[in-house]
C-alpha positions in Angstrom: -35.7 45.0 -3.4 -33.2 42.3 -4.4 -30.7 40.7 -2.0 -27.1 40.7 -2.9 -25.6 37.2 -3.0 -23.0 36.6 -0.3 -19.6 36.0 -1.8 -18.9 33.5 1.0 -21.7 31.1 0.2 -20.4 27.9 -1.3 -22.1 26.4 -4.4 -23.9 23.1 -4.0 -24.1 22.1 -7.6 -20.4 21.4 -8.1 -17.5 20.1 -6.0 -15.9 22.8 -3.9 -12.9 24.6 -5.4 -10.4 27.2 -4.3 -11.0 28.7 -0.9 -14.1 26.5 -0.4 -12.1 23.3 -0.4 -11.5 21.4 2.8 -13.4 23.8 5.1 -12.9 23.3 8.8 -16.2 22.1 10.3 -17.9 24.4 12.8 -21.3 23.0 12.0 -22.0 25.8 9.5 -20.1 25.7 6.2 -21.1 29.2 5.3 -19.5 30.5 8.6 -16.4 28.3 7.9 -15.8 30.0 4.6 -16.7 33.4 6.0 -14.1 32.9 8.8 -11.4 31.6 6.4 -11.8 34.6 4.1 -11.7 37.0 7.0 -8.3 35.7 8.0 -6.8 35.5 4.5 -8.0 39.0 3.8 -5.7 40.1 6.7 -2.9 39.5 4.2 -4.4 42.0 1.8 -6.3 39.7 -0.6 -9.5 40.8 -2.3 -12.6 38.8 -3.2 -11.5 38.9 -6.9 -8.2 37.3 -6.0 -9.8 34.7 -3.8 -12.3 33.6 -6.5 -9.4 32.4 -8.7 -8.1 28.8 -8.9 -5.7 28.4 -5.9 -2.3 26.9 -6.8 -0.2 25.7 -3.9 3.6 26.0 -4.3 5.8 23.9 -1.9 8.6 25.9 -0.5 11.5 23.5 0.2 14.2 26.2 0.5 16.5 25.9 3.5 19.9 27.2 4.6 20.8 23.5 5.1 20.0 22.7 1.5 22.2 24.3 -1.1 20.6 22.0 -3.7 17.5 24.1 -3.3 19.4 27.4 -3.0 17.5 28.9 -6.0 14.1 28.1 -4.4 13.2 31.8 -3.9 13.8 32.7 -7.6 11.8 29.6 -8.7 8.9 30.5 -6.4 8.7 34.0 -7.9 8.8 32.7 -11.4 6.1 30.1 -10.6 3.9 32.8 -9.1 4.3 34.9 -12.3 3.2 31.9 -14.4 0.2 31.3 -12.1 -0.9 34.9 -12.2 -0.5 35.0 -16.0 -2.9 32.0 -16.3 -5.5 33.5 -14.0 -4.7 31.6 -10.8 -3.9 32.6 -7.2 -0.4 31.4 -6.1 0.0 30.3 -2.5 3.4 29.1 -1.4 3.9 27.2 1.8 6.8 25.5 3.6 7.4 21.8 3.9 10.3 19.7 5.1 13.5 20.2 3.2 16.1 17.3 3.1 19.7 17.5 1.9 21.7 14.4 1.4 24.8 15.7 3.2 23.0 17.4 6.1 20.5 14.8 7.2 21.4 12.3 10.0 21.4 9.4 10.1 20.6 9.5 6.4 18.3 11.5 4.2 16.4 8.3 3.3 15.4 8.1 7.0 13.4 11.3 6.5 12.1 10.7 2.9 8.8 9.1 4.2 8.3 11.8 6.7 8.6 14.4 4.0 6.1 12.5 1.9 3.7 12.5 4.8 4.3 16.2 5.4 3.6 16.9 1.7 0.5 14.6 1.5 -1.2 16.0 4.6 -0.5 19.7 3.8 -2.0 19.1 0.3 -5.1 17.6 2.0 -5.3 20.2 4.8 -5.0 23.4 2.8 -7.3 24.6 0.0 -5.7 24.3 -3.4 -6.9 23.2 -6.8 -3.4 22.1 -8.0 0.1 22.1 -6.5 3.6 22.8 -7.8 6.2 20.6 -6.1 9.6 22.1 -6.0 12.3 19.6 -5.3 15.8 18.6 -6.4 18.0 16.9 -3.8 17.9 13.2 -3.9 15.0 12.3 -1.6 12.9 15.4 -2.1 11.5 14.6 -5.6 10.4 11.1 -4.7 9.0 12.2 -1.3 6.9 14.8 -3.1 5.7 12.5 -5.8 4.8 9.9 -3.1 2.8 12.4 -1.1 1.1 13.9 -4.1 0.2 10.5 -5.5 -1.6 9.7 -2.2 -3.3 13.1 -2.0 -4.7 12.8 -5.5 -4.7 16.5 -6.6 -3.5 17.9 -9.9 0.2 18.1 -9.3 3.2 19.1 -11.3 6.9 18.7 -10.5 9.4 21.5 -10.7 13.1 20.4 -10.5 15.5 22.9 -8.9 18.2 22.0 -11.4 21.8 20.9 -11.4 24.8 22.9 -10.3 27.4 24.2 -12.7 30.8 22.5 -13.0 34.0 23.8 -11.5 37.7 23.7 -12.6 40.6 22.3 -10.6 44.0 22.9 -12.2 42.5 23.1 -15.6 40.5 19.9 -15.1 36.7 20.2 -15.2 35.1 18.8 -12.0 31.7 18.4 -10.5 30.0 16.8 -7.5 29.9 14.2 -6.6 31.6 11.5 -8.7 34.7 13.7 -8.7 34.3 14.1 -4.9 34.8 10.4 -4.6 37.5 10.2 -7.2 39.7 12.8 -5.5 39.0 11.5 -2.0 40.2 8.0 -3.3 43.3 9.7 -4.6 43.9 11.3 -1.2 43.4 8.0 0.6 45.8 6.4 -1.7 48.3 9.2 -1.0 48.3 10.2 -4.7 47.5 13.8 -3.8 48.3 15.8 -0.6 46.2 17.7 1.9 46.8 21.0 0.0 45.4 19.7 -3.2 42.4 17.9 -1.7 41.6 21.2 0.0 41.9 23.1 -3.3 39.6 20.8 -5.1 37.1 20.9 -2.3 36.5 24.6 -3.2 35.8 23.7 -6.9 33.6 20.6 -6.8 30.4 22.5 -6.2 30.5 25.7 -8.3 27.0 26.9 -7.7 23.8 26.0 -5.9 21.9 23.1 -7.4 22.0 19.3 -7.4 24.9 17.1 -8.3 26.2 17.7 -11.8 26.5 14.1 -12.7 23.9 11.3 -13.2 23.5 10.8 -9.4 20.2 10.2 -7.7 19.0 13.9 -8.1 19.7 14.0 -11.9 18.2 10.5 -12.2 15.0 11.5 -10.4 14.8 14.7 -12.6 14.9 12.6 -15.7 12.5 10.1 -14.2 10.0 12.8 -13.3 10.0 14.1 -16.9 9.7 10.5 -18.2 6.7 10.0 -15.9 5.0 13.0 -17.5 5.2 15.0 -14.3 7.2 18.0 -15.6 6.7 20.4 -18.4 8.7 19.3 -21.5 12.4 20.0 -21.0 11.9 20.3 -17.2 14.7 17.8 -16.2 17.9 19.3 -17.5 18.3 23.1 -17.2 21.0 24.0 -14.6 19.8 25.7 -11.4 21.2 29.1 -12.0 20.2 29.6 -15.7 17.5 31.6 -17.3 16.3 28.4 -18.9 15.5 27.1 -15.4 13.6 30.2 -14.5 11.6 30.0 -17.7 10.7 26.4 -16.9 9.4 27.6 -13.5 7.2 30.2 -15.1 5.8 27.6 -17.6 5.2 25.2 -14.7 3.1 27.8 -12.8 1.1 28.5 -16.0 0.5 24.8 -16.6 -0.6 24.2 -13.0 -3.5 26.5 -13.5 -4.5 24.7 -16.7 -4.4 21.4 -14.9 -6.6 22.8 -12.1 -9.1 24.0 -14.7 -9.1 20.7 -16.6 -9.2 18.5 -13.5 -6.0 16.7 -14.6 -5.4 14.7 -11.4 -2.2 12.9 -10.8 -3.7 9.4 -11.1 -4.3 10.1 -14.8 -0.6 10.6 -15.3 1.0 8.1 -12.9 -0.2 5.0 -14.8 1.5 1.7 -15.4 2.7 2.9 -18.8 4.2 6.0 -17.2 6.2 3.9 -14.7 7.4 1.7 -17.5 8.6 4.7 -19.5 10.3 6.0 -16.4 12.1 2.7 -15.7 13.2 2.5 -19.3 14.7 6.0 -19.1 16.4 5.1 -15.8 18.1 2.2 -17.5 19.1 4.2 -20.6 20.8 6.9 -18.6 22.6 4.4 -16.3 20.7 6.1 -13.5 21.2 5.8 -9.8 20.1 2.4 -8.3 18.3 4.6 -5.7 15.9 5.4 -8.5 14.6 1.9 -8.5 13.7 2.1 -4.8 12.0 5.5 -5.3 10.0 4.4 -8.3 8.9 1.4 -6.4 7.7 3.6 -3.6 5.9 6.0 -5.8 4.2 3.1 -7.8 3.3 1.5 -4.5 1.2 4.6 -3.6 -0.7 4.0 -6.9 -1.3 0.3 -6.2 1.5 -1.1 -8.4 4.2 -3.6 -7.4 7.6 -3.8 -8.9 8.4 -7.1 -10.7 12.2 -7.5 -10.3 12.4 -10.3 -12.9 10.6 -8.1 -15.4 12.9 -5.2 -14.5 15.9 -7.4 -15.3 14.3 -8.4 -18.6 13.8 -4.7 -19.4 17.4 -4.0 -18.5 18.7 -6.7 -20.9 17.0 -4.9 -23.9 17.6 -1.3 -22.9 21.0 0.2 -24.0 22.8 2.9 -22.1 22.7 6.0 -24.3 23.6 9.0 -22.1 27.4 9.6 -21.7 27.4 11.1 -18.2 29.5 10.4 -15.2 29.8 8.0 -13.4 29.1 5.7 -16.3 30.4 8.1 -19.0 32.3 11.4 -19.3 30.0 14.4 -19.4 27.9 16.4 -16.9 24.3 17.5 -16.7 24.8 20.9 -18.2 26.2 19.1 -21.3 23.1 16.9 -21.4 21.0 20.1 -21.3 23.0 21.6 -24.2 22.5 18.4 -26.1 18.8 18.8 -26.0 18.1 17.1 -22.7 15.3 14.5 -22.4 13.9 15.2 -25.8 17.1 14.0 -27.4 17.1 10.8 -25.4 13.4 10.1 -25.8 13.7 10.3 -29.6 16.3 7.5 -29.5 14.1 5.4 -27.1 10.8 5.8 -29.1 10.6 2.2 -30.1 10.7 1.1 -26.4 8.3 3.8 -25.0 4.6 4.0 -24.4 4.1 7.2 -26.5 0.4 7.3 -25.6 1.1 8.0 -21.9 -0.4 11.3 -20.7 1.7 14.2 -19.4 0.9 17.2 -17.3 0.3 19.3 -20.4 -2.8 17.1 -21.2 -1.0 15.8 -24.3 0.7 12.5 -24.7 4.4 11.9 -24.4 4.5 11.2 -28.2 2.7 14.4 -29.0 5.1 16.4 -26.9 8.1 14.7 -28.4 6.8 15.5 -31.9 6.5 19.2 -30.9 10.1 19.3 -29.9 11.3 18.9 -33.5 13.9 16.7 -35.1 16.9 17.4 -32.9 20.4 18.3 -33.8 24.0 16.9 -33.9 25.5 16.4 -30.4 27.8 13.8 -28.7 26.2 13.4 -25.2 23.3 11.1 -26.2 24.3 8.2 -28.4 22.2 6.8 -31.2 20.2 3.7 -30.3 22.4 1.5 -32.5 25.7 2.9 -31.1 25.2 2.7 -27.3 27.8 3.3 -24.6 26.8 0.1 -22.9 24.7 -2.4 -24.9 22.3 -3.6 -22.1 21.9 -4.4 -18.5 23.1 -1.1 -17.0 21.4 -2.3 -13.8 21.1 -6.0 -13.2 18.9 -7.9 -10.7 20.7 -10.7 -8.9 19.1 -13.5 -7.0 20.5 -16.5 -5.1 20.7 -17.9 -1.6 22.4 -14.7 -0.4 19.6 -12.5 -1.8 16.4 -14.6 -1.9 14.2 -11.6 -2.7 16.7 -9.9 -4.9 19.7 -7.5 -5.0 21.0 -4.9 -7.5 24.2 -4.2 -9.2 25.0 -1.2 -11.5 26.9 -3.1 -14.1 27.6 -0.1 -16.2 29.7 1.5 -13.4 31.4 -1.8 -12.5 34.7 -3.4 -13.4 34.0 -6.0 -16.2 36.7 -8.3 -14.9 35.0 -8.6 -11.5 31.4 -9.3 -12.7 32.2 -13.0 -12.7 34.1 -13.5 -9.5 34.4 -15.9 -6.5 36.2 -14.8 -3.4 36.6 -15.0 0.3 34.3 -12.9 2.5 35.8 -10.2 4.7 32.9 -9.2 6.9 32.0 -6.0 8.7 29.1 -6.3 11.1 27.9 -2.7 10.8 29.1 0.8 9.7 30.9 1.4 13.0 32.9 -1.9 12.6 33.7 -0.8 9.0 35.0 2.6 10.2 37.1 1.0 13.0 38.9 -1.6 10.8 38.9 -0.7 7.2 42.1 1.3 7.4 43.9 -1.0 9.8 47.2 -2.4 8.5 46.4 -5.6 10.3 43.1 -6.2 8.3 43.3 -9.6 6.7 42.3 -8.7 3.2 43.5 -9.1 -0.4 42.2 -7.6 -3.7 40.5 -10.9 -4.6 38.4 -10.9 -1.4 34.7 -9.8 -1.2 33.9 -7.1 1.3 30.6 -7.6 3.1 28.9 -5.0 5.1 25.8 -5.9 7.2 23.2 -4.0 9.1 22.9 -0.9 6.8 19.5 -1.8 5.4 16.1 -0.1 6.0 15.8 -1.2 9.7 19.5 -2.0 10.3 21.0 1.5 10.1 18.2 2.6 10.2 17.3 4.3 7.0 19.4 2.3 4.5 22.3 4.8 4.2 24.5 5.2 1.1 27.2 3.2 2.9 27.2 0.5 0.2 30.1 2.2 -1.4 32.6 0.6 0.9 36.0 2.2 0.6 38.9 0.1 -0.6 41.0 -0.9 2.4 43.7 1.6 2.9 46.6 -0.8 2.5 45.1 -2.0 -0.8 44.4 1.5 -2.0 48.0 2.5 -1.4 49.0 -0.5 -3.4 47.0 0.7 -6.4 43.8 -1.4 -6.0 40.9 0.6 -7.5 38.0 -1.8 -7.2 36.8 -4.9 -5.4 33.5 -6.8 -5.1 31.5 -5.2 -2.3 28.2 -6.4 -1.0 25.7 -4.9 1.4 22.0 -4.5 2.3 22.4 -0.7 1.9 22.4 1.8 -0.9 25.0 3.6 -3.0 25.0 7.1 -4.2 24.3 7.4 -7.9 27.5 9.4 -8.2 29.6 6.3 -7.1 31.1 3.6 -9.2 32.6 0.1 -8.7 31.6 -3.6 -8.6 29.1 -3.1 -5.8 26.1 -5.3 -5.0 23.3 -3.4 -3.2 19.8 -3.7 -1.7 20.4 -7.3 -0.6 16.9 -8.5 0.5 15.9 -9.5 3.1 18.3 -7.3 5.0 20.5 -8.7 7.7 18.7 -6.9 10.5 15.5 -8.9 9.9 17.3 -12.2 9.6 18.2 -12.4 5.9 21.0 -14.8 4.9 23.4 -11.8 4.8 23.2 -11.8 8.7 25.0 -15.2 8.8 27.9 -14.6 6.5 31.2 -15.2 8.3 34.8 -14.3 7.6 36.3 -16.8 5.2 33.0 -17.9 3.6 33.2 -18.2 -0.2 30.9 -15.9 -2.2 30.2 -16.3 -5.9 29.0 -13.4 -8.1 27.9 -14.0 -11.6 26.3 -11.0 -13.3 25.8 -13.0 -16.6 23.8 -15.6 -14.7 22.2 -13.0 -12.4 23.3 -14.9 -9.4 24.7 -14.0 -5.9 25.5 -17.1 -3.9 27.0 -17.8 -0.5 28.8 -21.1 -0.9 27.5 -22.5 2.4 25.0 -25.2 2.8 21.4 -24.5 3.8 21.9 -26.7 6.9 24.9 -24.7 8.0 23.0 -21.4 7.6 20.1 -22.8 9.6 22.6 -23.9 12.3 24.1 -20.4 12.4 20.6 -18.7 12.6 19.6 -21.0 15.5 22.8 -20.3 17.4 22.7 -16.5 16.9 19.1 -15.4 16.3 18.7 -11.9 15.0 16.9 -9.3 17.2 15.0 -7.0 14.9 15.7 -3.3 15.8 13.0 -1.2 17.4 12.8 2.0 19.4 10.9 3.3 22.4 9.2 6.3 21.0 9.0 9.0 18.3 9.6 8.9 14.6 12.4 6.3 14.9 9.9 3.9 16.4 7.4 4.6 13.6 10.1 4.0 11.1 11.4 0.8 12.5 7.9 -0.7 13.2 6.5 0.0 9.7 9.2 0.4 7.1 9.2 -2.1 4.2 12.2 -3.8 2.6 13.9 -2.5 -0.6 11.8 -4.5 -3.0 8.7 -2.6 -1.6 10.4 0.8 -1.9 11.4 1.3 1.8 8.0 3.0 2.3 5.9 2.7 5.4 3.5 -0.1 5.0 0.5 2.0 6.0 1.3 4.6 3.3 1.1 2.2 0.4 -2.1 1.9 -1.5 -4.8 -0.1 0.4 -5.0 -2.5 -2.6 -2.4 -3.5 -5.1 -3.9 -3.7 -8.6 -1.1 -4.6 -10.8 2.7 -4.9 -11.4 5.2 -3.1 -13.5 7.0 -3.4 -15.8 5.1 -5.7 -18.1 6.1 -7.1 -21.4 5.0 -4.9 -24.3 
């Protein structure tokens, strides 16, 4: 008489897969698997289903997150693709973060989302995972968590919103949000019109329709090789986006079968490709912080000087707001990332691996020759010749700062002016609209204490509004400096990520009203025209007290968050050993 083999007994000759992965220990692995199967069968699964490769699907849908409003449709399409490829789809919820609904800032919660993602990937049995993200901090959080977890992982972008129409003018969030609000502040439009445009700026679910942080990270994710080809650009509510979701589910199963883990994709070459794309799209400065954080999980440090050298040789080719005129749906109709990558080929590492198991170059060849369009410029006819994002150093930013030169006023990029100082965001809100504010258009607005620890969370308050009395007089731009961030949808001559931040005693903390500040983008310099001796005297007279908290996540954040040049990640989440830098010279 033969004995039937138990379907719950794990194999010993290979690494555990599927439902046998990460078993809870009861001292008997056979019983652990038996118990796990008993409970999952309560949901109606059969042994045949449970023997398939298990594909996790992160469900980041939330009523508070309209950027992820299409998550249910995407999940269904991913499941369809997984089943077609012979896998078992298992969706599960994670934290969902929306830029406009997260206080004090979505950046404050990015690292928490990365921890949630990483630990759920470790805790639950899955052979690969589909990461569904879109709004600004969700994609980097997921890539950070997946990089640390080490599984086969593939990114699915939720997609951009459609554009709306206001009085026959095409509009879209959120560059046009800022433009119309500036008009309202300057009394160029009234309350009725600003209310009307508010109804048109976001015409559907999905992420911002311009080259803000969400669109930047979508393009960056594809450049990293972490999406299926064409995964960055389809709008959220289109059939193209649903088809991408189905393809993503199918590809996740292939990755599980082939053991294509994330470390084989997120290499130094992939990060250099991604940074090259970020520069060529005049992407959000936030993308630099996020790429730094993701790379830090893989043991790679950002070299700011090398980044600036890369910027000097990389032209801006994508004509999208805020540095151009078009919107993300136009970029999609123009062929999306394939059109851009063809133009960038001489600057890319075409041998970098992607989630398909093929190289970036092989995938690009498969996309064909392209077609005539006017959204992506030829390499020899750029929108902006080089240096879309410049790295500035000097005694005001000893460890670096960033300016998005492509979105700045050329007349202000070589400027010296008097400092008008705001100590924090509350001080800014209280005084910026005062008719008594001592300020002229030639002055330099300085905002302190909005860095990683200062706010906390490094909010997008770096886009200081033009003082009301100057806005009414027609002033559209001024030099503005802070240790915070700026939305990728914003524009202006704005210096960001000043490091070290003021809250930890960086030189920015000791800037006073009336000090002279010199900005020179051509020389990559940001200097406070005050002697080192005077700065030392000010520091001794008014020492900075580094923020902390008594308990909870806020305490964890303040005690462990790094500065902007390290990605604003928690120090204990970065790789245990740094093994290299990026970008490097080719």
